[in-house]
C-alpha positions as CSV (number, residue, x, y, z in Angstrom):
1,M,-46.2,-103.1,107.8
2,N,-44.3,-103.0,104.4
3,V,-40.5,-102.3,104.9
4,K,-39.6,-99.7,102.9
5,R,-35.7,-99.8,102.5
6,L,-33.7,-96.4,101.1
7,S,-32.0,-97.0,97.9
8,R,-28.6,-95.9,97.6
9,I,-27.1,-93.5,94.9
10,S,-26.7,-95.0,91.6
11,L,-23.4,-96.6,90.6
12,A,-23.0,-94.3,88.0
13,V,-23.3,-91.0,90.4
14,A,-21.2,-93.1,92.9
15,A,-18.3,-93.2,90.1
16,A,-18.5,-89.5,89.4
17,L,-18.3,-88.4,93.2
18,T,-15.5,-90.5,93.8
19,V,-13.1,-89.5,90.9
20,G,-10.1,-89.0,91.9
21,Q,-10.9,-91.0,95.2
22,A,-9.4,-94.4,93.9
23,F,-7.1,-94.1,96.2
24,A,-7.3,-92.1,99.8
25,A,-8.7,-89.2,100.2
26,T,-6.3,-86.3,101.5
27,R,-7.8,-84.7,104.8
28,G,-6.9,-81.5,106.1
29,G,-6.8,-78.4,104.6
30,Q,-9.4,-75.1,104.0
31,M,-11.0,-75.1,100.6
32,V,-11.9,-71.7,99.4
33,F,-15.0,-70.8,97.3
34,G,-16.0,-67.7,95.8
35,R,-19.9,-66.9,95.9
36,Y,-21.3,-64.3,94.1
37,A,-23.4,-63.3,97.1
38,D,-23.7,-63.9,100.6
39,S,-26.0,-65.8,102.4
40,L,-28.8,-63.7,104.5
41,F,-30.5,-66.2,107.2
42,L,-29.0,-69.3,108.1
43,D,-32.6,-70.6,110.0
44,P,-33.5,-73.6,107.9
45,V,-37.4,-73.0,108.7
46,L,-38.0,-69.5,108.0
47,N,-36.2,-69.4,104.6
48,D,-37.0,-69.7,101.1
49,A,-33.8,-68.1,99.6
50,N,-31.5,-70.3,97.8
51,L,-28.7,-68.1,99.0
52,D,-29.1,-69.8,102.4
53,I,-30.9,-72.9,101.1
54,W,-27.5,-74.2,99.1
55,I,-25.7,-73.8,102.5
56,L,-27.9,-74.7,105.4
57,T,-27.0,-78.3,103.9
58,N,-23.5,-78.5,105.1
59,L,-24.8,-77.1,108.7
60,Y,-27.7,-78.8,109.2
61,D,-28.9,-82.7,108.8
62,T,-31.9,-84.1,107.8
63,L,-33.6,-86.9,108.3
64,L,-33.5,-88.4,104.5
65,Q,-31.4,-87.2,102.2
66,P,-31.6,-86.0,98.4
67,T,-29.4,-88.6,96.1
68,N,-27.2,-86.8,94.4
69,D,-28.5,-87.5,90.7
70,G,-31.8,-85.6,92.0
71,K,-34.0,-88.8,91.7
72,G,-34.6,-90.1,95.0
73,V,-33.6,-90.0,98.6
74,Q,-31.4,-92.2,100.8
75,P,-30.5,-92.5,104.8
76,G,-29.6,-89.4,106.4
77,L,-29.9,-89.5,110.2
78,A,-32.3,-91.9,109.7
79,S,-31.1,-95.1,108.5
80,S,-34.5,-96.4,107.7
81,Y,-37.7,-95.9,107.6
82,T,-41.2,-98.3,107.3
83,T,-45.0,-97.2,106.0
84,A,-47.9,-98.5,107.3
85,K,-50.1,-100.6,104.5
86,D,-52.5,-98.1,104.4
87,G,-49.9,-95.3,103.8
88,K,-51.4,-93.4,107.1
89,S,-47.9,-93.1,109.3
90,M,-44.2,-93.5,109.2
91,V,-41.8,-94.9,111.5
92,L,-38.1,-93.7,111.5
93,T,-35.1,-95.6,113.0
94,L,-32.5,-93.0,114.6
95,R,-28.8,-93.6,114.2
96,P,-27.5,-94.7,117.0
97,G,-25.4,-91.9,118.7
98,L,-25.9,-88.9,116.6
99,K,-24.6,-85.6,118.1
100,F,-24.8,-82.2,117.6
101,A,-22.1,-80.3,116.6
102,D,-21.3,-78.5,120.3
103,G,-21.3,-82.4,121.6
104,S,-25.1,-82.5,122.9
105,A,-27.2,-85.4,122.3
106,L,-29.6,-85.5,119.2
107,T,-33.0,-87.3,120.6
108,A,-36.1,-88.3,119.0
109,G,-37.5,-85.5,121.4
110,D,-35.4,-82.9,119.1
111,V,-36.8,-84.8,115.9
112,K,-40.2,-84.3,116.7
113,W,-39.6,-80.8,117.8
114,S,-38.1,-79.6,115.0
115,L,-40.5,-81.2,112.5
116,D,-43.2,-79.5,114.8
117,R,-42.0,-76.3,114.2
118,A,-41.3,-76.8,110.5
119,R,-45.3,-77.7,110.0
120,N,-46.7,-75.1,112.0
121,P,-48.4,-73.1,109.3
122,E,-47.4,-69.5,110.8
123,A,-43.6,-71.2,110.5
124,G,-42.0,-69.7,107.0
125,A,-43.4,-70.9,103.3
126,W,-42.3,-74.3,103.2
127,N,-44.8,-75.4,106.2
128,S,-47.3,-77.2,103.3
129,S,-44.8,-79.5,102.8
130,L,-45.2,-81.4,106.2
131,A,-48.7,-80.7,105.8
132,S,-50.1,-84.2,105.8
133,I,-48.7,-85.0,109.0
134,S,-51.4,-85.3,111.7
135,S,-49.5,-85.6,115.0
136,I,-45.6,-87.3,115.7
137,T,-44.4,-89.5,118.6
138,A,-40.9,-89.8,119.8
139,S,-39.7,-92.7,121.8
140,G,-36.3,-94.1,121.9
141,N,-34.6,-94.3,118.9
142,K,-38.0,-94.5,116.8
143,V,-39.8,-91.6,115.6
144,T,-43.6,-91.8,114.5
145,L,-45.6,-89.5,112.0
146,N,-49.1,-90.1,112.1
147,L,-50.8,-88.7,108.6
148,K,-53.9,-87.2,107.8
149,Q,-53.9,-89.1,104.2
150,P,-51.3,-91.4,102.6
151,D,-48.5,-89.1,101.0
152,P,-46.1,-90.3,98.6
153,T,-44.4,-87.1,99.0
154,L,-43.5,-87.7,102.4
155,P,-39.7,-89.0,101.8
156,A,-38.9,-86.4,99.7
157,A,-40.6,-83.4,102.2
158,L,-37.9,-85.1,105.1
159,A,-35.2,-84.6,102.9
160,T,-36.1,-80.9,102.8
161,F,-34.0,-78.3,103.7
162,N,-36.5,-76.8,106.0
163,A,-37.5,-80.3,107.8
164,A,-33.9,-80.3,109.2
165,I,-33.2,-81.4,112.8
166,M,-32.3,-79.0,115.0
167,P,-31.4,-78.9,118.8
168,Q,-34.5,-77.7,121.1
169,K,-32.4,-77.0,124.4
170,L,-30.1,-74.3,122.2
171,F,-32.7,-73.0,120.0
172,T,-35.4,-72.1,123.6
173,A,-32.6,-71.0,125.2
174,A,-31.9,-68.0,122.4
175,P,-32.5,-64.6,123.3
176,G,-36.3,-63.5,121.9
177,K,-40.0,-63.5,122.7
178,N,-41.3,-65.6,120.1
179,D,-40.0,-68.1,117.5
180,A,-38.9,-65.0,115.0
181,E,-36.5,-63.1,117.4
182,K,-35.3,-66.3,118.8
183,A,-34.6,-68.1,114.8
184,K,-32.9,-64.5,114.0
185,A,-30.6,-64.6,117.4
186,F,-29.9,-68.9,117.0
187,A,-28.9,-68.5,112.9
188,D,-26.1,-65.9,113.7
189,K,-24.6,-68.6,115.3
190,P,-26.3,-72.0,114.5
191,I,-25.3,-75.6,115.6
192,G,-26.8,-78.2,113.6
193,S,-25.6,-81.6,112.9
194,G,-24.4,-81.3,109.6
195,P,-20.6,-82.2,108.5
196,F,-19.9,-78.2,109.3
197,V,-20.5,-75.9,111.5
198,L,-20.5,-72.1,111.1
199,S,-17.2,-70.6,112.7
200,E,-16.9,-67.2,111.3
201,W,-19.2,-64.7,109.3
202,K,-18.1,-61.3,108.4
203,R,-21.7,-60.2,106.6
204,G,-21.1,-59.3,103.1
205,S,-17.3,-60.3,102.8
206,Y,-16.6,-64.1,104.1
207,M,-17.9,-66.6,106.0
208,V,-16.0,-69.9,107.3
209,M,-17.3,-73.0,108.2
210,K,-15.2,-75.7,110.1
211,R,-15.6,-79.3,110.5
212,N,-17.6,-80.6,112.8
213,P,-16.0,-83.4,115.1
214,Y,-19.4,-85.2,115.7
215,Y,-20.4,-85.5,112.4
216,W,-22.4,-89.2,112.1
217,K,-21.1,-90.0,108.0
218,K,-17.7,-92.3,107.6
219,G,-15.5,-91.3,104.5
220,D,-13.5,-93.7,102.4
221,D,-10.6,-94.4,104.9
222,G,-13.4,-95.3,107.7
223,K,-13.1,-92.0,109.8
224,A,-15.8,-89.5,110.1
225,L,-16.0,-87.0,107.2
226,P,-15.8,-84.4,106.6
227,Y,-12.5,-84.6,105.1
228,L,-11.7,-80.7,105.4
229,D,-10.8,-78.9,108.1
230,S,-12.8,-76.0,106.9
231,V,-14.1,-74.2,103.9
232,R,-14.1,-70.3,103.3
233,F,-16.6,-68.6,101.3
234,E,-15.2,-65.4,99.7
235,I,-18.0,-63.1,98.5
236,I,-17.0,-62.0,95.3
237,P,-20.4,-60.6,93.3
238,D,-18.0,-59.8,89.9
239,D,-18.1,-62.6,87.5
240,N,-14.3,-61.9,86.0
241,T,-13.2,-61.4,89.4
242,R,-14.0,-64.6,90.6
243,I,-12.4,-66.0,87.5
244,L,-9.1,-64.3,88.1
245,K,-8.8,-64.9,91.7
246,L,-9.6,-68.6,90.8
247,Q,-6.5,-68.7,88.0
248,A,-4.3,-66.9,90.5
249,G,-4.9,-69.5,92.8
250,E,-6.7,-67.3,95.6
251,L,-9.5,-69.5,95.4
252,Q,-10.4,-73.1,94.6
253,L,-13.9,-72.8,93.2
254,A,-15.9,-70.4,91.9
255,E,-19.7,-70.8,91.1
256,F,-22.0,-69.5,88.4
257,I,-19.5,-68.8,86.0
258,P,-20.9,-66.6,82.9
259,L,-21.9,-69.2,80.5
260,S,-19.8,-67.5,77.6
261,R,-16.8,-68.3,79.5
262,V,-17.2,-71.7,80.1
263,A,-15.3,-73.2,76.7
264,E,-12.7,-70.9,77.4
265,L,-12.1,-72.5,81.3
266,K,-12.7,-75.9,80.0
267,A,-9.7,-75.5,77.6
268,D,-7.3,-73.8,81.1
269,S,-5.1,-77.1,81.8
270,R,-5.6,-76.0,85.3
271,I,-8.9,-75.6,85.8
272,N,-11.5,-78.7,86.0
273,M,-14.7,-76.4,84.4
274,T,-17.9,-78.7,85.4
275,L,-21.2,-78.4,84.1
276,F,-23.3,-79.9,87.0
277,P,-26.8,-81.2,85.8
278,S,-29.4,-79.0,87.0
279,T,-33.4,-78.6,87.8
280,K,-33.4,-75.3,86.1
281,V,-35.9,-74.8,83.2
282,N,-36.0,-71.2,81.1
283,S,-39.1,-70.5,79.5
284,I,-41.6,-67.5,78.9
285,L,-44.8,-67.5,80.5
286,M,-47.7,-66.5,78.7
287,N,-50.9,-64.7,79.7
288,N,-53.3,-67.0,78.8
289,R,-56.3,-64.7,79.8
290,P,-59.1,-63.6,77.0
291,K,-58.2,-60.1,78.1
292,L,-55.1,-58.3,79.5
293,N,-55.4,-56.2,82.7
294,D,-56.2,-53.4,80.4
295,G,-59.5,-54.8,78.9
296,T,-57.2,-55.3,75.5
297,E,-58.2,-58.6,73.7
298,N,-55.0,-61.3,74.1
299,P,-54.1,-63.8,71.1
300,L,-52.5,-66.0,73.9
301,S,-55.5,-66.9,75.1
302,D,-56.0,-69.1,71.3
303,P,-53.9,-72.7,72.0
304,N,-53.3,-72.6,68.3
305,V,-51.2,-69.4,68.9
306,R,-49.2,-70.6,72.1
307,Q,-48.3,-73.8,70.2
308,A,-47.4,-71.7,67.0
309,L,-45.1,-69.4,68.9
310,N,-43.6,-72.8,70.5
311,Y,-42.8,-74.5,67.0
312,A,-41.5,-71.1,65.7
313,A,-39.2,-70.8,68.9
314,N,-36.1,-72.7,67.3
315,K,-34.6,-74.0,70.7
316,D,-31.1,-75.2,69.4
317,A,-30.2,-71.8,68.0
318,L,-31.5,-69.9,71.0
319,I,-29.3,-72.6,73.0
320,Q,-26.0,-71.4,71.0
321,V,-27.0,-67.9,71.5
322,V,-27.7,-67.4,74.7
323,T,-26.4,-70.4,76.5
324,Y,-23.4,-70.7,74.5
325,G,-24.2,-74.4,73.8
326,T,-24.2,-75.5,77.5
327,G,-27.8,-75.9,77.4
328,K,-30.8,-78.6,76.0
329,P,-33.9,-78.2,75.1
330,M,-37.0,-78.2,77.1
331,K,-39.6,-81.4,76.7
332,S,-41.5,-81.0,79.7
333,Y,-42.4,-78.0,81.9
334,M,-40.4,-79.8,84.6
335,S,-36.7,-80.3,83.6
336,S,-35.1,-84.0,82.8
337,T,-33.4,-84.4,86.3
338,T,-36.8,-84.0,88.6
339,P,-38.6,-87.5,89.5
340,L,-41.3,-88.8,87.4
341,F,-40.1,-86.7,84.4
342,D,-41.6,-88.3,81.2
343,A,-38.5,-88.9,78.8
344,K,-41.1,-89.2,75.9
345,Q,-42.5,-85.8,76.0
346,P,-41.8,-84.4,72.5
347,G,-41.6,-80.6,73.6
348,F,-41.6,-78.4,70.8
349,P,-39.0,-79.3,68.1
350,Y,-38.2,-76.5,65.6
351,D,-41.0,-76.6,62.9
352,L,-41.9,-73.4,60.9
353,A,-44.2,-74.9,58.8
354,K,-46.1,-76.2,61.4
355,A,-46.3,-73.1,63.0
356,K,-47.7,-71.5,60.0
357,A,-50.5,-73.7,60.0
358,L,-51.5,-73.1,63.5
359,M,-51.6,-69.4,63.1
360,A,-53.6,-69.9,59.8
361,A,-55.7,-71.9,62.1
362,S,-56.2,-69.4,64.5
363,K,-58.3,-65.7,64.2
364,Y,-55.0,-64.3,64.2
365,K,-53.5,-65.4,61.1
366,N,-52.7,-61.9,59.8
367,G,-50.6,-61.3,62.8
368,F,-50.5,-59.0,66.0
369,E,-48.3,-57.7,68.3
370,L,-47.1,-58.9,71.8
371,T,-45.0,-57.3,74.5
372,V,-42.8,-59.3,76.7
373,L,-41.0,-58.0,80.4
374,A,-37.6,-58.6,80.5
375,T,-35.1,-57.7,83.4
376,S,-33.0,-54.4,82.5
377,G,-29.2,-55.3,82.4
378,S,-30.3,-58.7,81.7
379,A,-27.3,-59.8,78.6
380,D,-29.1,-63.1,78.7
381,D,-33.0,-61.6,78.2
382,L,-32.3,-59.4,75.4
383,A,-30.3,-62.2,73.5
384,L,-33.2,-64.5,73.6
385,L,-35.7,-62.1,73.2
386,T,-33.9,-60.1,69.7
387,A,-33.2,-63.7,68.3
388,L,-37.2,-64.6,69.1
389,Q,-38.1,-61.0,67.7
390,Q,-36.5,-62.3,64.4
391,M,-38.2,-66.2,64.6
392,W,-41.6,-64.8,65.6
393,G,-41.7,-62.3,62.7
394,A,-41.6,-65.2,60.1
395,I,-45.1,-66.3,61.0
396,G,-46.2,-62.5,61.3
397,V,-45.7,-61.7,65.0
398,K,-43.9,-58.6,66.1
399,L,-42.6,-58.8,69.7
400,K,-42.0,-55.4,71.8
401,I,-39.7,-55.7,74.6
402,E,-40.3,-54.0,77.8
403,Q,-37.1,-53.8,80.0
404,L,-37.9,-53.5,83.8
405,D,-35.8,-53.6,87.1
406,A,-36.8,-56.6,88.7
407,A,-39.0,-55.3,91.4
408,T,-41.1,-53.9,89.0
409,K,-41.4,-56.7,86.6
410,T,-42.3,-58.9,89.7
411,A,-44.7,-56.6,90.9
412,R,-46.4,-56.6,87.3
413,Y,-46.5,-60.2,87.3
414,R,-47.7,-60.9,90.6
415,A,-51.0,-58.4,89.6
416,N,-51.0,-60.3,86.4
417,D,-49.8,-57.2,84.5
418,F,-48.2,-58.6,81.8
419,Q,-48.6,-60.4,78.4
420,M,-45.4,-62.4,78.5
421,R,-42.4,-62.8,80.6
422,T,-38.9,-64.4,80.9
423,A,-38.5,-66.8,83.6
424,A,-36.9,-69.7,85.2
425,W,-37.3,-72.3,87.9
426,T,-35.3,-74.8,89.7
427,N,-36.5,-77.5,92.4
428,D,-36.2,-77.6,96.1
429,I,-37.4,-81.1,96.9
430,N,-36.8,-84.1,95.1
431,D,-40.4,-84.7,93.8
432,P,-42.6,-83.2,90.7
433,S,-45.5,-82.1,93.1
434,Q,-43.5,-78.6,93.9
435,I,-43.5,-77.3,90.1
436,T,-46.8,-78.9,89.2
437,T,-48.4,-77.0,92.1
438,Y,-46.8,-73.8,90.4
439,Y,-46.9,-73.9,86.9
440,A,-49.9,-76.2,86.0
441,V,-52.9,-76.0,88.9
442,F,-54.6,-72.9,89.1
443,D,-55.7,-72.8,92.8
444,N,-52.1,-72.1,93.6
445,I,-51.3,-68.9,92.0
446,E,-53.3,-69.2,89.2
447,S,-50.5,-71.7,87.3
448,V,-47.5,-69.2,87.9
449,H,-50.0,-66.5,87.1
450,T,-50.5,-67.3,83.4
451,G,-54.2,-67.9,84.1
452,F,-53.9,-71.9,83.0
453,K,-56.2,-73.6,84.3
454,S,-57.6,-77.3,83.4
455,A,-60.0,-79.7,85.3
456,E,-58.4,-82.7,84.1
457,I,-54.9,-81.6,85.3
458,D,-56.3,-80.3,89.2
459,K,-58.1,-84.2,89.2
460,L,-54.9,-86.0,88.1
461,F,-52.6,-84.0,90.9
462,A,-55.0,-84.8,93.6
463,Q,-54.9,-88.5,92.7
464,S,-51.2,-88.2,92.4
465,Q,-50.7,-86.9,96.2
466,Q,-52.2,-89.7,97.8
467,E,-50.9,-92.1,95.7
468,L,-48.9,-94.7,96.7
469,N,-48.5,-97.1,94.0
470,A,-44.8,-95.9,91.9
471,A,-46.1,-96.9,88.9
472,K,-49.5,-95.3,88.9
473,R,-47.9,-92.2,89.8
474,A,-45.7,-91.8,87.2
475,A,-48.8,-92.8,84.7
476,Q,-50.6,-89.9,86.8
477,Y,-47.7,-87.2,85.9
478,Q,-47.1,-88.5,82.3
479,Q,-50.8,-87.5,81.6
480,I,-50.3,-84.2,83.5
481,Q,-47.2,-83.6,81.1
482,S,-48.7,-84.3,78.1
483,L,-52.1,-82.2,78.8
484,Y,-50.0,-79.4,79.4
485,L,-47.7,-79.9,76.4
486,K,-50.9,-79.7,74.6
487,A,-52.1,-76.5,76.3
488,A,-49.0,-74.9,75.8
489,P,-49.1,-72.0,78.4
490,I,-45.9,-71.6,78.2
491,V,-42.7,-71.3,75.6
492,Y,-40.6,-73.8,76.4
493,L,-36.9,-73.1,75.9
494,Y,-34.3,-74.7,77.7
495,E,-32.4,-76.4,80.5
496,T,-29.1,-74.9,81.8
497,P,-26.8,-76.3,84.4
498,Y,-24.9,-74.8,87.1
499,P,-21.1,-73.8,86.0
500,V,-18.4,-74.2,88.4
501,A,-15.3,-73.9,87.9
502,M,-12.4,-75.8,90.3
503,S,-8.9,-76.1,90.8
504,K,-7.9,-79.6,89.5
505,K,-6.6,-80.0,93.0
506,V,-10.6,-80.2,94.3
507,K,-12.0,-83.8,94.3
508,G,-15.4,-85.1,95.6
509,F,-17.2,-81.5,95.6
510,F,-20.7,-82.1,94.3
511,Q,-23.7,-79.7,93.5
512,I,-26.8,-81.5,93.3
513,P,-29.8,-81.0,90.7
514,L,-31.2,-79.4,93.4
515,G,-28.6,-76.5,93.9
516,N,-27.1,-77.4,97.3
517,N,-23.4,-77.1,97.6
518,L,-21.9,-80.4,99.4
519,F,-18.5,-80.5,100.9
520,A,-18.6,-83.3,103.3
521,S,-16.7,-85.6,100.5
522,A,-14.6,-82.7,99.2
523,Y,-11.1,-82.2,99.4
524,L,-7.9,-80.9,98.3
525,E,-5.5,-83.3,96.4
526,K,-1.6,-82.6,97.9
């Protein structure tokens, strides 16, 4: 068997994480975090909402964990793993003395039960991430995963929220006739092995997580993390109110700061306005089909037209208008923080002459009208699309904006009843397979309902899903990204960060590119 030891966080990221920790971190105290909305359901398996996912990491632990730079995995409940030469089995070694937050032992049996539940085809939207597992055996501190085929995505899948390890005895003892009912009951007072445990929750108002005294990871002082006694989440939907409360000292952190306020808060000496790198990509999805749902001819079926629209969109100008200078141009359909992102991808730099030449080479050289679906009430959508009206007008394209409420816009999208629509994406797993399955593989959801289909991409993707050689898999993804770029099924816009405003007293907090908020190493400087 080939031993594959887990790599540690890069020195650069480690340095970023320990800013202010050159001296001993302060222990104790409560950190108050202003959230724009409350969590809904704290079960890791039957879940797909970021409001929950980004908090779950603090309550539940996984065998492996995402690295803070978003590029790989690091040890979690498992200290190491080995993969068979043929790639068809994996053995994970658990750390000694692991416990859940109630003090009960975390065993290999809990691991087997948790992963069996997570991979059940009837359990949640994420069971497919563990679909390569055919069976699991547990013995002592070893867990063996027997696989149907080699799976290079499995380490990242084991570091994803739905693969959290739960206490079998406590879950099965929860009231309820079936798994869904038990999950609902258990999730109201969840017990995991993460750095914190839920202690109080007034829905829609606040949530308190207190320190888990049995957490396995050690801090810089050699004692068990976390440093904080507790974290309190105050639910404050209004952006301005969150900022005012932060400035008044009632909060120590506030999330989702409007990008229009970033420069102002950077200039505030009391606040550390931080832009954490994210996996968020903003684009416009184009219907690539020859005809629209109403039977009318669709100019977006012509790759020349799709490329022309991309070249005519001035990303640098849009970044200033919409993101107030905080974004950066998309170069691939995946973010630059996604593993196997190809840094050599050129994207579509602004080139009006090239856009005009591509339009002239199409059968729509005299121009045409397009309709784009926007979210009503979204200032960002309106600013973006108003700017694009002018930019695309220069190549003879008239853009009509149709504003819809979020539910109607989503329903129209799912019915393929659109020509263009604004869109954004964030990853949930530290692997490029997730976004590729959605954006570039037709058989999933018709390539995010664009209708784009490439037999070559489908073949490369299928190969990449079983390719264990890292260099070969990177080459496959380089080809996929190049082929997708040439076809231009979407309008490439920009990547945007996670804007979090913090008191200068806050140290060690981190939001990783997947969006998870990490409080285990956070503390309040005296």
